[in-house]
N, C-alpha and C positions, 0 to 999 in steps of 0.2 A: 258716176252717171248712171241714172236708172235704166234698167233694161225695158225696152220698149214694150215688150209683151207684159211685164210686171206692172208698167204703169197704165197700159189700157185696161187689165183687169183691176188694178187699184182704183182707177177711176169709177168703173162699174160698181166696186164694192162701196165707195162712199155714197153713191147715189141707191144704194139697195137694190141694183139691177142684176147681180150675179145669180146664176142657176147653180143648182146643186153640184153638177159637173164642173162648171168653171169655178164654184168655191174651192173644190177639192184641188184643181189644177193650181189655184193660186196659192194656197197654203203650200202644196208641193214645192212650187218655184221659190217661196220664201224660205222654206227651210234647207233648199238644196243650192241656192244661188250664192256666189261669192259676196263678201261684205261691200265691195265696191258698187255691187249691183243693186244694193238695197237703197230705197229712197230716204232721201234727207229730210228735214222738216219742211225747207222751202219748196222742194219739190212736189211734197205732198200738198201743201198749200195751194201750190199753183195749178193743181189738177182741179180744183173746184172754183168755180166762180160766183158761188152764193156769199153774199156779205151778210154779217151779222154782229153788230155792235154789242159789247159786253155792258151789262148795268152794273152798279156799283156793288151790288150784293154778290152777283156771280164772280166779279174780279176778286173780290175779298176772298171767297172761298178758293178759287184756283190758288191766289197768291199763299193762303195758309196752308193748303195741301202740299205745295211744292216747297215752302221755306219753313214752316212750322211757326211763322210770326204772322201778326196783323199787318195789313197794308194800311198806312196811316196817312200817306201822302195822297194826293189827287190822282186819279187813274190817267196814267200816261198812254199816249197814242200806241205804244207797243202792244197794250192789251186789247186794243179794238181790233181784234183779229176775227177771223172767221170761226166762230165757236163750234160749230158742228163739225168742221173739218178736224181741229185739233182734238175735239172729244174722240171722234172716230179713230183718229192716228194714235191717240193715246190708249185706247181699248185694244185695238189691234197690237199694238206694241206690248201691253201686257199679256195678251193672249200667247203671242209668239214667244215671250220671255217664259211663260209657264210652261209651254209645250216643250221648249228647248231645255228647261231645267229638269222636266219629268223624263226626258228623252235620256239626257246626261246621267241622271241618278239611276235609272233602269240599266244604263249601259255599264255603270260603274259598279252598282250594288245588287243589280237583279238577281245574279247568280249566287251571291253571297246569301241573301235573304233566305233563298229557298235551298241552300246547301246544307245538307244533313251532316253531322259530325259523328264519326265512328272511331272507336279504339276497339282493336281486336289482338288477340295473342295466338297466332298461327304457329308459333314456337312450341318446342318441347320443355321450355323454361318459364318459370314464373316472370310475368311482365309488369314493372311497377310503372306507374304514371300519376301524374297530378292533373285534376280537372281545373277548369277555368277559374272557379272559386276557391281553389286551394286545397280542395279534397284530396287525400292521398288514396290511391287504389293499387291493390295486388291484384293482378288479373291471371287467373289460372290458365293452364294451357287449353286451348279452343274456346275460350270465353270471349265475349264482345259485349261492349257497351255502346248505346247510342244516346246522343243527348237530344231530349224532347223539347227543351225551352232554351231561351238565351239567357244565360246565366247574369248577364249585365243588367237586363231590362224587365225580365219577367218576375212576377210574384213568388213563383215556385221554382226550385231547381229541380226539374225533372228529368229522369234518365230511364233507360230500359237497359236490362241485363239479361243476357243469355249465357248460362254456364255459371261458373263459381268465381267470386270475388271477395276480398276483404276491404272493407271501407273504414277509413278514418275521416269522418266527416267534418269539414270546417264549420265551426259554429257559427250561425247567422240566425238569431231569433226572428227577424224580419223577413227572412227568406227560406222557409222550410226545404228539406231535402227530400224529395220524393222518388222512390223506385216504383215506377207504374208499368202495366202490362207485361209483367214478368212473372212467369212461373205460375203458382196458385193464388198468389195474394199480392197486395201492393203494400209498400213499407213508406212510413213518414216519419222523419227524424228532424232534430234541430243540430245537434253536433254530438256524436258518439262514435263507438267502434264496434263493428260487428262482421260476422262471416255470413255471407248469403249465398245460397246453392239454388239456382234456378234451372236445374236440368229438367227436362221434360219429364213429367209424370212424378217427380221428386223434388219438391221445393222445401227449403228449410232455412232458418236463420239462427245463428247463436249469437247472443249479444255478450260482448266483453265489458264494456262500461257505457253509461248514459241510459237512455231509454228510448225505446221505438214503439210505434203503434202500428200493427199489421191489420189489413182489412180485405174483406171480399164480400160482394154483393150484400152490403148493408151489416155484416157482422165484422166486429174487429176485437182485437185483443192487445193489451199492454204488457210488453215483455220487459223484464227486469235483468240485471247483469248477472250472468251465470245461468241463464235459462236458454232453452231451445224451443222454437216454435215451428210447428208444421200443420198444414191444414187436413183434415181428416175428411177426404171426399165421401166416404161411405156414410158418416154420421153428419156430414155437413157442420163440421165445427172445427176450432183451432184446439190443437193439443199442444199444451205447454208443459215442459218438463225440465229437470235440472240437466246441466251439460257440462262438459269439461272444455273450456274454452280453448285450452293449449292443444289438446287432441283435434279439435275442429279446425284449426287453422294451422297446423303443422305443416301442411303443404307449402305454405309460404317459405319455408326453409328447405324447399326442394324435398320434402318427405311425404309420402302418402300414408296417412295413419289408418289403422284398421283395429276395430275391437269387435270381436266375435262377428266379422261380417262374412257372410255366405261366398264361398269361392266363386260360385257363379257371377256374383256381382263384382268381385275383384277383377275377374276376366273381363266382363263388360266395360268395367272402368278402364283397364289397359288397352283395350280395343278401341275406346273413344279416344284415349291419349296417344296411341300409335295406330292411326286408321288403316295402315297398310300391313299390320302384323298377322292379322286374321288368327288369333289365337283361339284354341279350343280346349276345354276341360274334359279329362277323362271322365266317362259315365259314372264311374264307382265313386267319385269324390263329389258329386253334385250336390251331396247332403252336407258336406263338411264346410266347417268355417275356419277362419284365420285371424290370429290378433298379432300386431306386430307394425313394423314399417317396412316401407319399401321406397327405393329412391325415384324420384318423380321424372327423371331425365336420363335413365339407364334401364332399358327394356331387358337386356340379357342379364344384367345383375338381379332385377326383380324376379326373372323366371329362376335364377339360380337358388335366389333365398327361398322361394316358394316351394320348389322342388326338394331343396335340402331339408325344410321344415317337415315335409311328409315323408322324407327317406326314399323317394323315388320321383320318376318324372310324371307329373300330374297334369302339366300343361305343355302343349306342342302347338308347333304352327301348321296351318293346314298346308 
């Protein structure tokens, strides 16, 4: 049985007499009432006393719209209905269904559509993960990846990297892989393997195999296997040089590799890797460099190896 309030508003709706306030109330009632309170076809028809006989053309159109076939027999009395009532009821039904669908869709998918996907590595070990497209990533300690696009539907696989990671990109010529808004430049690839460091003020890429294209502010450079690329901010150009791909990604094996790296930089790296360590280098060694390996997950062993290399305690905790 139709709710009396809905019936009264429905009748005014059919006659076009609803005020904006009543229209809002009417729609609220339709979306919040129980199914049993919604009007049936007969009740809707009974609300209006206007008569309208359908001509043959109109009947044919209605029949074809509903059934998908032509009406070949003579129009039977059932079609001699109040056209304006049925038309209004059909429109209102379509609007209600559309609103209900939109509401349900937002309810089920609204949060998902706006949800941002992150991968981070807050541990002291290398974290390995697989992106939705099958790309394998080794994420260094403290690094983070943000997915900037939907890998299933978008034309580009776009991500953002903070920190350092090694990528083995799943090949897909129809959907290039792009690392954007990360460090000093953007990276565009189809299928390849490379090490990318997007640390603040120090971005570099070492390519193992395949080919990548890096770009910044209209400039670009194509990198070949065995090469390292960085952006020279002073001269505003890309600097491409030969590189040892093994050394560049040794950290994947839980080793930190150094080749004539200033001790000040090593201490800074260790402080980033172990934020609570508060390490400090003795002033007299600030011009010294170190070549060798350090374990990535054992601070005490790293300090012991460094102190042993210089035959004295050169780094201490504050």
